[in-house]
N, C-alpha and C positions, 0 to 999 in steps of 0.2 A: 369201898368208896361210899361216902355219905351223900345222899341226894338232898340238896337244899330245897326246902319247901318255900313257896311264894309267901311273901310277908305283907303284901299290900293288895288291895282290890285290883289295881292296875296290873300288877304282876300276875295275879290269878287270871285276868282276862287275856293278857298276852300269852300265857301258857295255854289257855283253852284254844285261842285262835291258831297258834302255832301247831297245836295237836291236830287240827282239822286237816292240814296239808292240802288245802284248797283255797283258791282266791275268791270263789263265789259259792260258799256253802249256804245251805238252808239252815237257819237257826230258829229254833222254837224256844221261846221263853215263857214257860207256863207258870203263872203266879208271879208276874213281873213287878207287882206293887206299883212303883212310880216310873218304871222303865229305865232307871239309871244304869243298871247293869247291861241292858240291851243296847243303850246308846254307847256305852264304852266299847262293847263288841263291834258295833257298827263303825265307830271311829277307827278301830284297829283293822277292820276288814270291810271297807266301804262297798265292795261288790257283793256282799252277802244279801240274801233274801231273808229278811227278818220278820218273824210273826210273833207277836206278843199278846198274851191273854192275861187278864186279871179278873177272876171271878168275883172278887170282893174289893172293888175300887175304894181307895182312901176317900174319906169325906162322904161316903154314901150314907144317907139317912137310914138309921135302923128302925125297923117297924116294930 
């Protein structure tokens, strides 16, 4: 049997959330860039505790 791979960002997020098998997981998004992926996960799993970190925020002035 062939396992179908997710083809869109939404399918990837749905697969990740379903794999957690918890309604209130703790999700760490390290290197979240603009937070779009984190927000997708939070929409799919609104009870999650979400922590996101971006060490190099977009638009930061370079010294």
